[in-house]
C-alpha angles and dihedrals in degrees: 000000000000090000090053093050091047092050092051091049093050091048092052091048092049092048091050092050090048092049091048091049091048093049091047091050093047092052094049113108133185134198124241128188141156124237126221090281093054094250114145122237133188133200139164092231135036116271132195090255092052090054091044097052101027124250148219125233106224133182127225091276091058094250116145111236097173139010123209120193121229121270114271124235118243089257092050092048090051091049091047091049090051091051091048091050091050092049090050090050091049091049092051091048091050091050091049091050090051090051091048091050091050091050090048093055092046093049095047112032092174134044092235091057090051093048089050090057090050092050090051090055091052091046090055091052091047089053091052091049091050091051092048092049091052091049090047092054090050093049092045090052090050090051091048090052092052092047090049091053091050091047092051090053093049092049088051088054090244125135118255109241118243092239090056092051089047091051091049091052092049092047091050088056091049092051092047090051092051091049091051090049091051091049092050092049093049090049089049090053092052090048091048091051091052092046091048090055092052093043091050091053089049090051090051091050090051092049091049091051090047091052092046091052090049093052091046093057 
């Protein structure tokens, strides 16, 4: 009886040791990497070359369980950071465009409503242009009056007073400013018209995509 018990105990102890050895072996990993010549190397711990070239973590059966890329140089890290920053900026811009598109469709459920808003923007610019033209005519008339007075004095062989010459110079500046303003406003209207055409096409594309998505549901 004692021999039987002893044999059972020894068998259990042997099995436990074998299981422990097996588990230890199964959890043992090595590192494999290739040098600049493409030759493979193995080690039980990470080396400078492994970090330099990148390495694989392999088990005892030679199966790769993890791959680690090589360490980047400071220049490469800076370049990678720049790429990541640009991608993040592009992603944020794309998200903002998507939000803007959604708000556009919500604000203008029909094309006619959207075109009405565009016409209103042009009407506002036209009103500004009309006001500037009226002001320009007034300032040009004032300049003409001053020049007429100066011309009358010169024809009468009389000197033109300094204050009159100063007023003429100032009025010329006012007229030039009004003309520049009118030119800017007219350019702005042309730019707005071109932008409206592109925006309207974008709106139509969004509506088409929206309708396609609705029919595909």
